[in-house]
N, C-alpha and C positions, 0 to 999 in steps of 0.2 A: 254178697260178694265184697269184702274188704280187696282191693287193690293194691298192688306194690309201692308203686309209685306214679300216679299219674300227675300231668301238668295242670297247675292250678291258673287258668287261664278265666279272667272275668272281662265284662264289658269294657273295660278299660282298654284291655291290650288289644280286643276287636274292632275297638273306634280308632284305635292309632294305625293301625293294619289298613283299614279302612282307607285314613285321609292317606296315608301311602300309595295305596290303590289310586286313587282320586288323583295325587298328584302327579302321576307320571313320570314320577322318578322312583323305579322299583331297585334296581340296581345297587350297587355302591355310591353312594351319595352324600346328601347333608345329614338325614337322620342317622348313618353310620357315623359319620364325624361327631355329631355330637353324643350320639353315645359313648362313642370313646373318650369326648372328653367328661362326661359326666363320670365314668368308671374311673378314669385317672383321678376325679376328686376322690372320688369312694376309696380309690386305694390308696391314698396319697403319695401318688405318683407324677411325674409331670407327661409321660405318655403313655398311653394305652393304644395298640394296633388291633383292632378286631381282623376276624380271621373266619374259617365256616367250621374250627373244631379246634379243640386242644392239642389232640394231634397234629393239626397242622402249626398249631403255634411251637410247639417242642422241636417238629424237624427243623422250621424255618430258624428258629435261633440255633439250632446245632448248625445250620449250613452258615447262617451269619457270624458264627463264630469260628469258622472253617474245621471243623471237624469232619473227618474224613479216612479211606483208608489209612491204616497203621496205627489209628487211633484208639483210646478206648474209654468207656463211657458206662461208668457204675448208677447200678439201679437196684429195685428191691426185688426178690425173687416173688414176693408175696403183693402184686398189685393186677393191674389188669394190663394187656397187650401193651396198650396204648401209650404206656410210658416206655416201652422198651423198644418197639417196631420202628420209631423214628432213626434210632440209632443204626438201626440195620441198614433202614432207606438211604441215610448219608454216607453207608461203606465203612462204619466205625465199626468195633467190636464190643459187643455188649458184654459187661461184668457183673453177674448178678450175685447179690449179696443175700446172707440169711437175715431174716428178723431176731431181734432180740428175744430170750425167752420169754413167751408170757406175753409176746409184744406183738402189734401190728407194723411196728416201725422198724428201719432198719438197724443191726445191732454195730453200733457206731465203733467199736473196737476193731470186727472184721471190715469195716470201711476203710479205715485205717492201715489195714493190712494188703486191702485191695488195691490201695494206690501204687501206681509204677509212675516210671519216666514217660509212659505212653498216656500217662493218664491226664483228660483234656477235661472232662463235665461229670460232676456228680447230678445225678438228677432223684433228690427223695419225694418219697410219695408222700401226701399230707393225706392218709387216707380216713375216710368217714368223714370228715371234714377238721381231723384234730391235726394241728400241724406237728412238724417234727422239730426236733431239737436243733434248731438253726445254731445256738451258740457253739454247742457241742462241735456241732459240723463244721463250723469256720474255723474253731479253735485247732482241729486236726489238718485244715488244709491249709492253716498257717506254720503247722509242725511240718508239713510236706513240703513246702513250699522250693525247698533246695532240688527237688524231683521233675519240678516241673519247668516244662522246655516250650514255652509260646511259639506257635506257627502261623500266626499273623496279628495286624496291629492292636485287635480288640483283645485278646487274649494275652498279649503285651500290658496293656492297660491295668488289666488284675493280678498279672505275673503268679498265678497260682492257678488251681483250680477252680474252674466257674460253677457256681452253684443254680442250677434250672431247676425250679421247684414244678412238679405234678403236684399244680394246686388244682386238679380238675374240680375237687367235691369242697374247696375250703374258700369260694368267694363270703367275705364276711368274717374269716375265722379270725384270730388272736393269737398273737404269740409273743408275751411278756410285753404288752400293753401296743405293738407294734400290730397293725391291719396285712394278710396276705397281700403278697405284691409288694410291699414297701420291707420286706424281711430279705427275701434270696435275690442273688444277682438279677437273675430273671425268672419271670414265674408267669405258668400258663393255666389258662380257665377253662372251663367248658362250660358251654351253656344248652347241652345236649337235653332232650325232650325230659330226661328223668331229674334233671340239676334242680338244685334248689333256685335258680335264676334261669329261665330257661329261654332261648330264642328259636326254638325248634332243633336246628342243627346251629351250630356255633361255638367258636370260643375264642380267646383274647391272649397276647403278649404282652406284657409291661415288665419294667427293669427299674430299678434304683440308678440315681445319679451319680455319676462316679465321675471323679474328676480325669481329665483325658478322651471322655467320649462322649459326644456331641450328639445331646438326645434329638435333634434332627435330621443329623443322618442316620442313626439307629433307625428311626420313624420311616424314613426314606427307603433304606435298605430293605426293609421288611414288607412295606406297601411292592417295591419292586419284584419283591422275590414273592409274593402273593400274586401278580397281576402279571404273568409271563416276561417279567423283567421290562415292562412297559413303561417310558421315561414319564409318562402320564397317561392319571387315572380318567376314568369318562368324565368325571365333575370338572377337572381339570381344559378337558379339550371342550369344556363347551363355551370357553370365554372366547369370544370376537377371534377372529382368526386364529385360533390356537388349535388348529384340527390337526398338527403335525406333530409328531412322537417319533422314539426310536426305541428300539430293543434293544437293550443293555447287555444282558444275555439270555438264553433260553432258561424263563424261571417255572414257575409254579401256578397255577390256577386255584387258589382257594379262598379268594376275599367273600368279605361279608355283604349281605343286600341290604338295601333299605328295610324292605321288607322283614327280615331276622331284627334286625336294629329298632325297627317300631316296636316291635314285641317287647324286647328289652328294656326298651326307656319306658316303659309301662309296669314292667317288672320292676325297674330298680325303684322305683317311686314308692311300690308297695314292699321293700324289700326287708326295712327294718322290722316291719311287724309281721314279714314273713319270718325269718329269723326267730324273734321273741317267739312265735306260735311253736316253732319247731323245740327252742328250748323249754316250754311248757310240756310238750310232749314226751320229750325225753328225761323231763321230772317227773311224770306220772308215771313210764317205764320203772326208772331206778327203782321210784319207792313200791311198784308191786313185787319187782325181784329179789327186791335185798333179804329175804326169808329163804331162797329158794339157792339149789347146788346147781349155781350158774356164774360163771365170769363174764361181766360188761365192761365194755370198753367205757373207761370214762371220759366224758366230752366237755366237764369243767372242771378246771384246778386252779389253784394261784398263779400258776406259769402259763397256762393256755387256757383258751375259749372256744368250742368249736363253730363251725358253722353248721353242726349239726345235720350233716347230710344224709347220715347212713345210723341205723341203730344195730349193730354188733353186739351180738353175745356168742356165748360158748356155752355148749351143753356138757356139764364136767362128767366126766368118766365115758361119753358115747365112744361109739366108733363111727366111722364113715357111714355103715351102713344103716346103724340105727340112728342117725341125723337124717339122712336120709328118708328115711320111716317117718320120722318125727315130720318132717318137710310133707308128704303129703299125707299125715293124718290131721295136721292144720288144713290143709287146700281142701280136704273132704270136710270141711266144717265152714268152709268160704273163706279161707284166709291167706291170701297170697306171701307167702315167706320167700328168702333168696339165700344166695351164698355169696360171699364177699371175700377171697377169690379163689378158686381154683388155681395153686401156685406154679408161676408160668413154667418151670420144668416137667409138670405133668402134662403138657401141653404137646400136640405132635410136631409142632413147628420148632419148639425149643429142645425137644428129644434128640431132634435131629442136628442142631445145633451144639451137640455134645452135653449138654445140662440134663442131669440126673437128679431127681428126688431127693435119693438118698443123702445127697450132699447139702441139704438142705432142710436138717430136722424139725428143728423150730417151725417153720412155715409151713410142713406139713402140719406138726401138733397143733396149729391154730386153725388149720382148713379142717382137720377130720372132723371136727364137733363144731364148727360154726354155722350159726343161722342167722340170716338178717331179717328183722321185723318191718313191716309197713311202717315208715316215719315220713308224712308228708303232710301240707297244710290244708287237705279237704278231708281229714280226718278228724271226726267228732268227739267229744269225750266218750261218747255212747258207743263208739268205734273201737276206742282204746281199752277201755274196759272189757266190752266183747274180746279183743285180744288178748289181754291180758288174762281174762276168765276160759277162754278156750287154751292159749296156752299153759298154765297152769293144770288144768284137766287131762290135756295129752300127756303131759307130763308125768302126771300120776298115773296114769295108764300103761304107759311106753313102759315105765319100771318094774312093773308087775309081771 
């Protein structure tokens, strides 16, 4: 059995967790702070705030930006619900935009058309670890500046629609020689169990330096939002005589723990090698599939360098049922595959909001014959060869 995406955990992660357990400090504390510092260095940013998920990072960023009822936030129809549900959580209206023909990324012309005087934020999705065309996005937002009406001081500092990247897949990815986290205004990462770098559950929010915005203030506000609005975290309260705190407002509870951070610290040390192995696997897949009638997501070009999170390909000419049958046949020979993603307008929750997949034809076309192959650092070259050979065999048999 070849699993789809198991976590790559070594003795280094185990030792780091044991050290944390023995320290007596297992919730948000010194290791979380250290992980934040090292992530900021990795992402070439001044600050990172670690949380319990990328979903929390997106939601707290929206809250920080003052987004709420009456506001609109644009995101992709071709993504997981975590890109969109935070918009609904803060009371704003999600505006779903179709992907470009033959692409897993937003149709930027449609993004331009979707911007109104209610638009406050756009959430581009760096699907599979391939970053969006941020130069194009910022150009569009500059062109539409006259429509923007800020509703708090942070929005005023931008004086345009804010770019909040859903980079759940993209830690370590590059766009035009800039690493993810240093490109969008704000960036949310995921460290879920299936991600390139895992803390079991977990996520982080980072942002670019900007004139008129104090990084310490932003960090403190995110900390408040993640810890009930409590003015001191548990670590700060350990200072002699510093028990007293205030609840500034009734906020959320979505902080990262030191147990989670300790896994992340060990993973981050190994991360350059993990990224390199993912690149090797992608190269093997690309070579094997170049003569088959499939469309493969490009991970590495002169413009961008992917984090290699997911290997997406499309079975040209296949229907949904044929694709599903293909997945079953792969499973029968012991190879787990997946689909990324069923577009949001096809799900019950979004149908109830009035979305119809007929309005997103490109998203549907990408979905109907998409299959995602195993791509993780526990795969051996022998595993890759088995996957490739079985894939080709099943492909030939399924066309008869």
